[in-house]
Backbone as a printed PyTorch tensor [residue, N CA C, xyz], in Angstrom:
tensor([[[ -0.8550,  -2.9740,   7.2290],
         [ -0.8010,  -4.4000,   7.4180],
         [ -0.9960,  -5.0660,   6.0570]],

        [[ -0.2080,  -6.0990,   5.8270],
         [ -0.2890,  -6.7990,   4.5520],
         [ -0.5800,  -8.2730,   4.8000]],

        [[ -1.4610,  -8.8280,   3.9920],
         [ -1.7800, -10.2420,   4.0650],
         [ -0.8980, -10.9970,   3.0920]],

        [[ -0.4100, -12.1180,   3.5390],
         [  0.3660, -13.0130,   2.6860],
         [ -0.4070, -14.3210,   2.6220]],

        [[ -1.1630, -14.5010,   1.5530],
         [ -1.9940, -15.6920,   1.4000],
         [ -1.1070, -16.8830,   1.0910]],

        [[ -1.3320, -17.9720,   1.7920],
         [ -0.5780, -19.1990,   1.5820],
         [ -1.5490, -20.3280,   1.2650]],

        [[ -1.0200, -21.3650,   0.6730],
         [ -1.8490, -22.5030,   0.2930],
         [ -2.0370, -23.4660,   1.4590]],

        [[ -3.2840, -23.8800,   1.6450],
         [ -3.6180, -25.0020,   2.5110],
         [ -4.6140, -25.8200,   1.7070]],

        [[ -4.3230, -27.0720,   1.5290],
         [ -5.1090, -27.9130,   0.6280],
         [ -6.1560, -28.6990,   1.3970]],

        [[ -7.4000, -28.2880,   1.2550],
         [ -8.4850, -29.0340,   1.8780],
         [ -8.6270, -30.4150,   1.2520]],

        [[ -8.4480, -30.4670,  -0.0240],
         [ -8.5000, -31.7380,  -0.7420],
         [ -7.2270, -31.8310,  -1.5940]],

        [[ -6.1150, -32.3220,  -0.9760],
         [ -4.8480, -32.3480,  -1.7060],
         [ -4.8270, -33.3200,  -2.8830]],

        [[ -5.6120, -34.3770,  -2.7850],
         [ -5.6390, -35.3950,  -3.8380],
         [ -6.9870, -35.3550,  -4.5470]],

        [[ -6.9870, -35.6250,  -5.8500],
         [ -8.2760, -35.6970,  -6.5500],
         [ -9.1660, -36.7600,  -5.9090]],

        [[-10.4480, -36.4580,  -5.8510],
         [-11.4360, -37.3940,  -5.3230],
         [-11.4510, -38.6670,  -6.1650]],

        [[-11.5620, -39.7840,  -5.4900],
         [-11.7270, -41.0470,  -6.2220],
         [-13.1460, -41.0980,  -6.7600]],

        [[-13.3040, -41.6060,  -7.9590],
         [-14.6710, -41.7070,  -8.4880],
         [-15.5260, -42.5650,  -7.5590]],

        [[-16.6620, -42.0540,  -7.2530],
         [-17.5910, -42.7840,  -6.3980],
         [-18.9470, -42.7740,  -7.0610]],

        [[-19.9270, -42.3850,  -6.3020],
         [-21.2680, -42.2300,  -6.8310],
         [-21.4980, -40.7320,  -7.0010]],

        [[-21.4090, -40.2150,  -8.2260],
         [-21.4480, -38.7710,  -8.4370],
         [-22.6370, -38.0700,  -7.7750]],

        [[-23.8210, -38.6160,  -7.8820],
         [-24.9840, -37.9470,  -7.3020],
         [-24.9120, -37.9290,  -5.7840]],

        [[-24.4980, -39.0530,  -5.1880],
         [-24.3590, -39.1050,  -3.7330],
         [-23.2730, -38.1390,  -3.2550]],

        [[-22.1370, -38.0900,  -3.9900],
         [-21.0530, -37.1760,  -3.6350],
         [-21.5270, -35.7260,  -3.7060]],

        [[-22.3020, -35.4070,  -4.7420],
         [-22.8090, -34.0520,  -4.8940],
         [-23.7690, -33.7070,  -3.7580]],

        [[-24.6120, -34.6260,  -3.3760],
         [-25.5540, -34.3680,  -2.2730],
         [-24.8180, -34.1980,  -0.9460]],

        [[-23.7920, -34.9940,  -0.7100],
         [-22.9900, -34.8340,   0.5060],
         [-22.3080, -33.4700,   0.5190]],

        [[-21.8080, -33.0530,  -0.6360],
         [-21.1450, -31.7560,  -0.7270],
         [-22.1580, -30.6330,  -0.4900]],

        [[-23.3390, -30.7610,  -1.0730],
         [-24.3900, -29.7480,  -0.8390],
         [-24.7120, -29.6460,   0.6540]],

        [[-24.7880, -30.7580,   1.3300],
         [-25.0580, -30.7420,   2.7750],
         [-23.9190, -30.0550,   3.5180]],

        [[-22.6880, -30.3330,   3.1130],
         [-21.5240, -29.6810,   3.7290],
         [-21.6010, -28.1610,   3.5660]],

        [[-22.0250, -27.6970,   2.3920],
         [-22.0300, -26.2440,   2.1490],
         [-23.0690, -25.5140,   2.9870]],

        [[-23.9450, -26.2440,   3.6540],
         [-24.8570, -25.6090,   4.6160],
         [-24.0510, -24.9060,   5.7060]],

        [[-22.8390, -25.4280,   5.9980],
         [-21.9930, -24.8180,   7.0330],
         [-21.5180, -23.4180,   6.6240]],

        [[-21.6190, -23.0920,   5.3410],
         [-21.2120, -21.7650,   4.8900],
         [-22.1710, -20.6850,   5.3810]],

        [[-23.3640, -21.0930,   5.7820],
         [-24.3550, -20.1090,   6.2270],
         [-23.9440, -19.4220,   7.5280]],

        [[-23.1650, -20.1080,   8.3760],
         [-22.7210, -19.4890,   9.6290],
         [-21.8280, -18.2870,   9.3680]],

        [[-20.7230, -18.4300,   8.6090],
         [-19.9230, -17.2250,   8.3510],
         [-20.6790, -16.1940,   7.5130]],

        [[-21.5920, -16.6500,   6.6810],
         [-22.3680, -15.7150,   5.8540],
         [-23.2460, -14.8170,   6.6960]],

        [[-23.5930, -15.2460,   7.8980],
         [-24.4650, -14.4650,   8.7770],
         [-23.7220, -13.3410,   9.4980]],

        [[-22.3960, -13.3420,   9.4600],
         [-21.6130, -12.2970,  10.1280],
         [-21.7480, -10.9750,   9.3810]],

        [[-21.6810,  -9.8770,  10.1340],
         [-21.8280,  -8.5450,   9.5500],
         [-20.8180,  -8.2600,   8.4490]],

        [[-19.5640,  -8.6180,   8.6730],
         [-18.4970,  -8.2910,   7.7170],
         [-18.2040,  -9.4400,   6.7540]],

        [[-19.1790, -10.3000,   6.5730],
         [-18.9780, -11.5010,   5.7700],
         [-18.9650, -11.2010,   4.2770]],

        [[-18.3010, -12.1110,   3.5720],
         [-18.4420, -12.1270,   2.1290],
         [-19.7630, -12.7920,   1.8020]],

        [[-19.9940, -13.0180,   0.5360],
         [-21.2480, -13.6500,   0.1240],
         [-21.0230, -15.1520,  -0.0500]],

        [[-21.8850, -15.9430,   0.5610],
         [-21.8290, -17.3960,   0.4730],
         [-23.1910, -17.8920,   0.0210]],

        [[-23.1880, -18.9420,  -0.7850],
         [-24.4400, -19.5430,  -1.2070],
         [-24.2930, -21.0640,  -1.1350]],

        [[-25.2460, -21.7050,  -0.5110],
         [-25.2520, -23.1630,  -0.4640],
         [-25.1930, -23.6700,  -1.8990]],

        [[-24.4140, -24.7220,  -2.1230],
         [-24.1530, -25.2260,  -3.4790],
         [-25.4440, -25.6050,  -4.1790]],

        [[-25.6950, -24.9600,  -5.3140],
         [-26.8870, -25.2210,  -6.1130],
         [-26.5540, -25.9080,  -7.4300]],

        [[-25.3220, -25.7540,  -7.8640],
         [-24.9120, -26.2380,  -9.1720],
         [-24.9480, -27.7620,  -9.2610]],

        [[-25.1840, -28.2620, -10.4590],
         [-25.0780, -29.6920, -10.7110],
         [-23.6540, -30.0610, -11.1070]],

        [[-22.7840, -29.0590, -11.2490],
         [-21.3670, -29.2900, -11.5180],
         [-20.6500, -29.4710, -10.1930]],

        [[-19.6700, -30.3210, -10.1920],
         [-18.8780, -30.5130,  -8.9850],
         [-19.4010, -31.6800,  -8.1910]],

        [[-18.9680, -31.7930,  -6.9700],
         [-18.1400, -30.8440,  -6.2490],
         [-16.7200, -30.8330,  -6.8060]],

        [[-15.9650, -29.7860,  -6.4540],
         [-14.5790, -29.7470,  -6.9260],
         [-13.8540, -31.0350,  -6.5350]],

        [[-13.0250, -31.5270,  -7.4400],
         [-12.3400, -32.7890,  -7.1980],
         [-11.1940, -32.6420,  -6.2110]],

        [[-10.5040, -31.5210,  -6.2360],
         [ -9.4300, -31.2440,  -5.2880],
         [ -9.0490, -29.7730,  -5.3790]],

        [[ -8.2030, -29.3280,  -4.4490],
         [ -7.9380, -27.8890,  -4.3590],
         [ -6.6270, -27.4520,  -5.0070]],

        [[ -5.8130, -28.3720,  -5.4600],
         [ -4.5220, -28.0060,  -6.0470],
         [ -4.6600, -27.0940,  -7.2700]],

        [[ -5.5500, -27.3860,  -8.2290],
         [ -5.5960, -26.5440,  -9.4280],
         [ -5.8210, -25.0580,  -9.1370]],

        [[ -6.7340, -24.7190,  -8.2600],
         [ -6.9920, -23.3090,  -7.9500],
         [ -5.7850, -22.6680,  -7.2700]],

        [[ -5.1010, -23.4060,  -6.4140],
         [ -3.9040, -22.8690,  -5.7620],
         [ -2.7930, -22.6260,  -6.7810]],

        [[ -2.6720, -23.5060,  -7.7560],
         [ -1.6510, -23.3130,  -8.7980],
         [ -1.9360, -22.0420,  -9.5970]],

        [[ -3.1980, -21.8160,  -9.9170],
         [ -3.5680, -20.6180, -10.6780],
         [ -3.2890, -19.3590,  -9.8490]],

        [[ -3.5840, -19.4070,  -8.5610],
         [ -3.2990, -18.2610,  -7.6910],
         [ -1.8120, -17.9520,  -7.6490]],

        [[ -0.9920, -18.9820,  -7.5140],
         [  0.4610, -18.7870,  -7.4770],
         [  0.9680, -18.2450,  -8.8100]],

        [[  0.3930, -18.7140,  -9.9200],
         [  0.8030, -18.2000, -11.2350],
         [  0.4670, -16.7170, -11.3520]],

        [[ -0.6990, -16.3290, -10.8740],
         [ -1.0820, -14.9100, -10.9000],
         [ -0.1490, -14.0870, -10.0180]],

        [[  0.2340, -14.6330,  -8.8710],
         [  1.1350, -13.9110,  -7.9620],
         [  2.4680, -13.6080,  -8.6310]],

        [[  2.8910, -14.4600,  -9.5300],
         [  4.1430, -14.1950, -10.2480],
         [  4.0170, -12.9790, -11.1660]],

        [[  2.7840, -12.6200, -11.5020],
         [  2.5560, -11.4130, -12.3060],
         [  2.5200, -10.1640, -11.4330]],

        [[  2.3680, -10.3440, -10.1320],
         [  2.3290,  -9.2150,  -9.2130],
         [  1.1700,  -9.3080,  -8.2400]],

        [[  1.2400,  -8.4850,  -7.2160],
         [  0.2280,  -8.5140,  -6.1490],
         [ -1.1790,  -8.2240,  -6.6870]],

        [[ -1.2960,  -7.2490,  -7.5820],
         [ -2.6130,  -6.9030,  -8.1110],
         [ -3.2190,  -8.0670,  -8.8880]],

        [[ -2.4100,  -8.7560,  -9.6860],
         [ -2.9060,  -9.9100, -10.4400],
         [ -3.3730, -11.0020,  -9.4810]],

        [[ -2.5850, -11.2300,  -8.4140],
         [ -3.0030, -12.2230,  -7.4300],
         [ -4.3300, -11.8300,  -6.7990]],

        [[ -4.4550, -10.5870,  -6.3790],
         [ -5.6910, -10.1480,  -5.7170],
         [ -6.8970, -10.2820,  -6.6350]],

        [[ -6.7230,  -9.9830,  -7.9100],
         [ -7.8270, -10.1250,  -8.8640],
         [ -8.2860, -11.5770,  -8.9830]],

        [[ -7.3280, -12.4860,  -9.1750],
         [ -7.7230, -13.8820,  -9.3770],
         [ -8.1950, -14.4980,  -8.0630]],

        [[ -7.5920, -14.1250,  -6.9600],
         [ -8.0020, -14.6660,  -5.6640],
         [ -9.4610, -14.3000,  -5.3750]],

        [[ -9.7950, -13.0520,  -5.5370],
         [-11.1750, -12.6090,  -5.2960],
         [-12.1200, -13.3060,  -6.2550]],

        [[-11.7020, -13.4530,  -7.5030],
         [-12.5710, -14.0770,  -8.5070],
         [-12.7880, -15.5600,  -8.2100]],

        [[-11.7280, -16.2480,  -7.7610],
         [-11.8640, -17.6540,  -7.4010],
         [-12.8230, -17.8270,  -6.2260]],

        [[-12.6890, -16.9680,  -5.2310],
         [-13.5670, -17.0530,  -4.0570],
         [-15.0280, -16.8350,  -4.4530]],

        [[-15.2650, -15.8290,  -5.2690],
         [-16.6350, -15.5380,  -5.6910],
         [-17.1910, -16.6760,  -6.5510]],

        [[-16.3640, -17.1880,  -7.4580],
         [-16.8060, -18.2900,  -8.3210],
         [-17.2000, -19.5070,  -7.4880]],

        [[-16.4270, -19.8010,  -6.4710],
         [-16.6870, -20.9940,  -5.6570],
         [-17.8250, -20.7720,  -4.6710]],

        [[-17.7030, -19.7580,  -3.8170],
         [-18.6490, -19.5880,  -2.7200],
         [-19.9760, -18.9440,  -3.1230]],

        [[-19.9700, -18.1370,  -4.1630],
         [-21.1900, -17.4250,  -4.5380],
         [-21.8380, -18.0010,  -5.7950]],

        [[-21.0110, -18.3430,  -6.7820],
         [-21.5420, -18.8200,  -8.0560],
         [-21.5770, -20.3380,  -8.1540]],

        [[-20.9960, -21.0160,  -7.1660],
         [-20.9730, -22.4770,  -7.1420],
         [-20.3570, -23.0730,  -8.4120]],

        [[-19.2110, -22.5510,  -8.7870],
         [-18.5000, -23.0780,  -9.9510],
         [-17.4010, -24.0290,  -9.4830]],

        [[-17.1780, -25.0730, -10.2390],
         [-16.1680, -26.0810,  -9.9100],
         [-14.7950, -25.5280, -10.2930]],

        [[-14.0780, -25.0050,  -9.2910],
         [-12.7830, -24.3810,  -9.5570],
         [-11.6340, -25.3940,  -9.5700]],

        [[-11.9680, -26.6700,  -9.6950],
         [-10.9210, -27.6610,  -9.9380],
         [-10.8280, -27.9920, -11.4270]],

        [[-11.7950, -27.5090, -12.2080],
         [-11.8190, -27.7850, -13.6500],
         [-10.9050, -26.8110, -14.3930]],

        [[ -9.9720, -27.3050, -15.1880],
         [ -9.0720, -26.4200, -15.9290],
         [ -9.8160, -25.3830, -16.7890]],

        [[-10.8970, -25.7770, -17.4370],
         [-11.6340, -24.8320, -18.2930],
         [-12.2280, -23.6980, -17.4590]],

        [[-12.7470, -24.0160, -16.2800],
         [-13.2940, -22.9750, -15.3970],
         [-12.1900, -22.0300, -14.9680]],

        [[-11.0490, -22.5750, -14.5760],
         [ -9.9320, -21.7420, -14.1280],
         [ -9.4470, -20.8210, -15.2400]],

        [[ -9.3690, -21.3500, -16.4400],
         [ -8.9350, -20.5240, -17.5670],
         [ -9.9670, -19.4250, -17.8550]],

        [[-11.2410, -19.7470, -17.7750],
         [-12.2870, -18.7370, -17.9640],
         [-12.1640, -17.6220, -16.9340]],

        [[-11.9500, -17.9860, -15.6750],
         [-11.8210, -16.9780, -14.6170],
         [-10.5890, -16.1110, -14.8450]],

        [[ -9.5080, -16.7170, -15.2660],
         [ -8.2580, -16.0020, -15.5770],
         [ -8.5360, -14.9240, -16.6310]],

        [[ -9.2590, -15.3130, -17.6750],
         [ -9.5720, -14.3690, -18.7540],
         [-10.5580, -13.2970, -18.2860]],

        [[-11.5140, -13.6930, -17.4460],
         [-12.5030, -12.7330, -16.9450],
         [-11.8650, -11.5700, -16.2010]],

        [[-10.7770, -11.8200, -15.4880],
         [-10.1350, -10.7330, -14.7360],
         [ -9.0880, -10.0090, -15.5680]],

        [[ -8.8970, -10.4400, -16.8130],
         [ -8.0310,  -9.7100, -17.7270],
         [ -6.5470,  -9.9890, -17.5930]],

        [[ -6.1900, -11.1600, -17.0790],
         [ -4.7710, -11.4840, -16.9890],
         [ -4.2820, -11.9830, -18.3390]],

        [[ -2.9870, -11.7940, -18.6390],
         [ -2.4620, -12.1940, -19.9550],
         [ -2.6710, -13.6840, -20.2310]],

        [[ -3.2540, -13.9770, -21.3610],
         [ -3.6120, -15.3580, -21.7060],
         [ -2.4140, -16.2950, -21.6450]],

        [[ -1.2720, -15.8680, -22.1630],
         [ -0.1060, -16.7510, -22.2010],
         [  0.4550, -17.0300, -20.8070]],

        [[  0.2030, -16.1600, -19.8490],
         [  0.7210, -16.3480, -18.4850],
         [ -0.0220, -17.4490, -17.7370]],

        [[ -1.1940, -17.8510, -18.2110],
         [ -1.9450, -18.9240, -17.5660],
         [ -1.1440, -20.2260, -17.5590]],

        [[ -0.3610, -20.4410, -18.5990],
         [  0.4240, -21.6820, -18.7070],
         [  1.4070, -21.8450, -17.5560]],

        [[  1.8000, -20.7470, -16.9210],
         [  2.7210, -20.8190, -15.7860],
         [  2.1250, -21.6750, -14.6720]],

        [[  0.8040, -21.7280, -14.5840],
         [  0.1630, -22.5260, -13.5270],
         [  0.5040, -24.0090, -13.6490]],

        [[  0.9450, -24.4240, -14.8040],
         [  1.3000, -25.8320, -15.0250],
         [  2.7700, -26.1160, -14.7410]],

        [[  3.5420, -25.0710, -14.4280],
         [  4.9720, -25.2010, -14.1470],
         [  5.1670, -26.0380, -12.8750]],

        [[  6.0330, -27.0430, -12.9020],
         [  6.2660, -27.8680, -11.7090],
         [  6.7050, -27.0560, -10.4800]],

        [[  7.4000, -25.9440, -10.6930],
         [  7.8360, -25.1440,  -9.5480],
         [  6.6460, -24.5080,  -8.8260]],

        [[  5.5810, -24.2350,  -9.5650],
         [  4.3570, -23.7070,  -8.9380],
         [  3.7540, -24.7690,  -8.0230]],

        [[  3.6810, -25.9880,  -8.5100],
         [  3.1620, -27.0730,  -7.6880],
         [  4.0020, -27.2260,  -6.4240]],

        [[  5.3230, -27.1390,  -6.5500],
         [  6.1820, -27.2710,  -5.3750],
         [  5.9210, -26.1440,  -4.3720]],

        [[  5.6780, -24.9200,  -4.8480],
         [  5.3420, -23.8070,  -3.9400],
         [  4.0530, -24.1140,  -3.1660]],

        [[  3.0580, -24.6030,  -3.8770],
         [  1.7760, -24.9380,  -3.2390],
         [  1.9890, -26.0030,  -2.1730]],

        [[  2.7140, -27.0560,  -2.5230],
         [  2.9420, -28.1570,  -1.5810],
         [  3.7950, -27.7210,  -0.3970]],

        [[  4.7750, -26.8410,  -0.6300],
         [  5.6070, -26.3230,   0.4700],
         [  4.7580, -25.5010,   1.4320]],

        [[  3.8790, -24.6550,   0.9090],
         [  2.9650, -23.8910,   1.7710],
         [  2.1070, -24.8350,   2.6090]],

        [[  1.5980, -25.8760,   1.9730],
         [  0.7310, -26.8250,   2.6630],
         [  1.4910, -27.5350,   3.7890]],

        [[  2.7140, -27.9730,   3.4960],
         [  3.5210, -28.6330,   4.5350],
         [  3.7780, -27.6840,   5.7000]],

        [[  4.1000, -26.4340,   5.4020],
         [  4.3430, -25.4410,   6.4510],
         [  3.0900, -25.2420,   7.3090]],

        [[  1.9380, -25.1900,   6.6660],
         [  0.6800, -25.0350,   7.4020],
         [  0.4590, -26.2190,   8.3390]],

        [[  0.6650, -27.4240,   7.8390],
         [  0.4910, -28.6150,   8.6710],
         [  1.4410, -28.5790,   9.8680]],

        [[  2.6830, -28.1900,   9.6150],
         [  3.6760, -28.1060,  10.6940],
         [  3.3150, -27.0360,  11.7240]],

        [[  2.5610, -26.0280,  11.3040],
         [  2.1320, -24.9570,  12.2100],
         [  0.8660, -25.3110,  12.9770]],

        [[  0.2740, -26.4490,  12.6690],
         [ -0.9250, -26.8800,  13.3660],
         [ -2.2260, -26.5390,  12.6660]],

        [[ -2.1580, -26.1070,  11.4310],
         [ -3.3700, -25.7780,  10.6920],
         [ -4.1170, -27.0680,  10.3760]],

        [[ -5.4340, -27.0220,  10.5950],
         [ -6.2790, -28.1950,  10.3400],
         [ -7.4650, -27.8750,   9.4320]],

        [[ -7.5720, -26.6340,   8.9790],
         [ -8.6910, -26.2460,   8.1320],
         [ -8.5390, -24.8130,   7.6780]],

        [[ -9.5620, -24.2970,   7.0410],
         [ -9.5480, -22.9220,   6.5500],
         [-10.8080, -22.2060,   7.0090]],

        [[-10.7500, -20.9070,   7.0870],
         [ -9.5290, -20.1270,   6.9860],
         [ -8.6470, -20.3760,   8.1920]],

        [[ -7.3750, -20.1470,   8.0180],
         [ -6.4080, -20.2170,   9.1080],
         [ -5.5890, -18.9330,   9.0370]],

        [[ -5.3830, -18.3240,  10.1770],
         [ -4.6660, -17.0460,  10.2140],
         [ -3.5170, -17.1660,  11.2050]],

        [[ -2.3700, -16.7160,  10.7770],
         [ -1.1840, -16.6600,  11.6260],
         [ -0.5590, -15.2950,  11.4370]],

        [[ -0.1310, -14.7040,  12.5290],
         [  0.5160, -13.4030,  12.4670],
         [  2.0200, -13.5740,  12.5930]],

        [[  2.7510, -12.7840,  11.8570],
         [  4.1920, -12.7920,  11.9900],
         [  4.5410, -12.4190,  13.4300]],

        [[  5.4030, -13.1880,  14.0260],
         [  5.7830, -12.9260,  15.4040],
         [  4.9030, -13.6040,  16.4370]],

        [[  3.9120, -14.3400,  15.9970],
         [  3.0070, -15.0410,  16.9090],
         [  2.8460, -16.4670,  16.3810]],

        [[  3.3060, -17.4680,  17.1210],
         [  3.2310, -18.8430,  16.6070],
         [  1.8200, -19.4390,  16.6070]],

        [[  0.8890, -18.7890,  17.2890],
         [ -0.4740, -19.3130,  17.3470],
         [ -1.1580, -19.1940,  15.9870]],

        [[ -2.0780, -20.1070,  15.7460],
         [ -2.8700, -20.1040,  14.5220],
         [ -4.3370, -20.1420,  14.9180]],

        [[ -5.1360, -19.2780,  14.3030],
         [ -6.5870, -19.3210,  14.4960],
         [ -7.1660, -20.0170,  13.2700]],

        [[ -7.8950, -21.0930,  13.5140],
         [ -8.4770, -21.8810,  12.4270],
         [ -9.9910, -21.7630,  12.4880]],

        [[-10.6000, -21.5370,  11.3420],
         [-12.0500, -21.4760,  11.2450],
         [-12.5400, -20.0620,  11.0270]],

        [[-13.7420, -19.9510,  10.5460],
         [-14.3600, -18.6450,  10.3050],
         [-14.8640, -18.1040,  11.6390]],

        [[-14.3690, -16.9390,  12.0140],
         [-14.7300, -16.3100,  13.2790],
         [-15.1730, -14.8780,  13.0260]],

        [[-15.8660, -14.2900,  13.9800],
         [-16.2390, -12.8750,  13.8320],
         [-14.9920, -11.9820,  13.6960]],

        [[-15.1090, -10.9400,  12.9130],
         [-13.9990, -10.0180,  12.6710],
         [-13.4450,  -9.4820,  13.9890]],

        [[-14.2970,  -9.2480,  14.9810],
         [-13.8450,  -8.7290,  16.2660],
         [-12.7910,  -9.6100,  16.9210]],

        [[-12.9120, -10.9210,  16.7870],
         [-11.9240, -11.8350,  17.3520],
         [-10.5590, -11.5840,  16.7150]],

        [[-10.5220, -11.4680,  15.4070],
         [ -9.2580, -11.2120,  14.7160],
         [ -8.6790,  -9.8620,  15.1300]],

        [[ -9.5240,  -8.8480,  15.2390],
         [ -9.0450,  -7.5220,  15.6450],
         [ -8.3800,  -7.5740,  17.0140]],

        [[ -9.0380,  -8.2230,  17.9800],
         [ -8.4650,  -8.3210,  19.3340],
         [ -7.1400,  -9.0780,  19.3030]],

        [[ -7.0830, -10.1510,  18.5500],
         [ -5.8720, -10.9660,  18.4640],
         [ -4.7220, -10.1500,  17.8760]],

        [[ -5.0090,  -9.4130,  16.8110],
         [ -3.9650,  -8.5840,  16.1810],
         [ -3.5000,  -7.5010,  17.1490]],

        [[ -4.4280,  -6.8320,  17.7970],
         [ -4.0580,  -5.7650,  18.7290],
         [ -3.2220,  -6.3140,  19.8820]],

        [[ -3.5810,  -7.4500,  20.4280],
         [ -2.8130,  -8.0560,  21.5240],
         [ -1.4340,  -8.4900,  21.0510]],

        [[ -1.3590,  -9.0430,  19.8560],
         [ -0.0590,  -9.4600,  19.3280],
         [  0.8410,  -8.2470,  19.1160]],

        [[  0.2970,  -7.1790,  18.5300],
         [  1.0930,  -5.9660,  18.3280],
         [  1.5740,  -5.4070,  19.6570]],

        [[  0.7090,  -5.3890,  20.6580],
         [  1.0900,  -4.8780,  21.9760],
         [  2.1870,  -5.7610,  22.5840]],

        [[  2.0390,  -7.0770,  22.4730],
         [  3.0340,  -8.0000,  23.0150],
         [  4.3820,  -7.8360,  22.3320]],

        [[  4.3530,  -7.5360,  21.0440],
         [  5.5960,  -7.3650,  20.2940],
         [  6.1980,  -5.9770,  20.4720]],

        [[  5.4950,  -5.1100,  21.2380],
         [  6.0280,  -3.7840,  21.5160],
         [  5.7050,  -2.7490,  20.4600]],

        [[  4.8140,  -3.0650,  19.5570],
         [  4.4000,  -2.0950,  18.5590],
         [  3.3480,  -1.1720,  19.1680]],

        [[  3.2740,   0.0280,  18.6450],
         [  2.2190,   0.9340,  19.0980],
         [  0.8880,   0.2940,  18.7820]],

        [[  0.0020,   0.3350,  19.7430],
         [ -1.3340,  -0.2500,  19.5390],
         [ -2.0500,   0.5750,  18.4750]],

        [[ -2.3930,  -0.0720,  17.3910],
         [ -3.0950,   0.6100,  16.3150],
         [ -4.4610,  -0.0190,  16.1600]],

        [[ -5.4120,   0.7880,  15.8370],
         [ -6.7480,   0.2650,  15.5670],
         [ -6.6870,  -0.5540,  14.2960]],

        [[ -7.2580,  -1.7160,  14.3300],
         [ -7.2790,  -2.5980,  13.1590],
         [ -8.5900,  -2.3680,  12.4580]],

        [[ -8.5060,  -1.9660,  11.2270],
         [ -9.7210,  -1.6890,  10.4690],
         [ -9.9600,  -2.7530,   9.4390]]])
């Protein structure tokens, strides 16, 4: 089974300047919701936002960097994707800042000159096309999972067992041999 990560923009537009301290406190309160998925057995690591940096202004920059890495190949995408997730959810780094994104790019060892591809207008169009497709499919948040051959979308962080049952039922419905999902 292969995952095809697509863009869904939680914050498609940069935040309007408001009251930085109040915005940061509201964001910190929001990140309390990360504790629920963090409590699951198969969870990644989540930490309530502690940093005085941020909150991220919008989600487009990180998606552009992911798409640029994908142009280098699946392994490059997986490296930067994992690093972005860890930087945001565990290290509380503002992944909307260009300097942070460039630092993460270098940390995973991707070619320095390839970072500029993230600024290519065609990359932005790919991100926006993914987002439009997600909206048309009924996606309203992240994570959102859709299986090829199944128009349903599961939105939100759920126990791994739910995803396993859904995949097994979809495979059975599509006539595939029932395989254990690991």
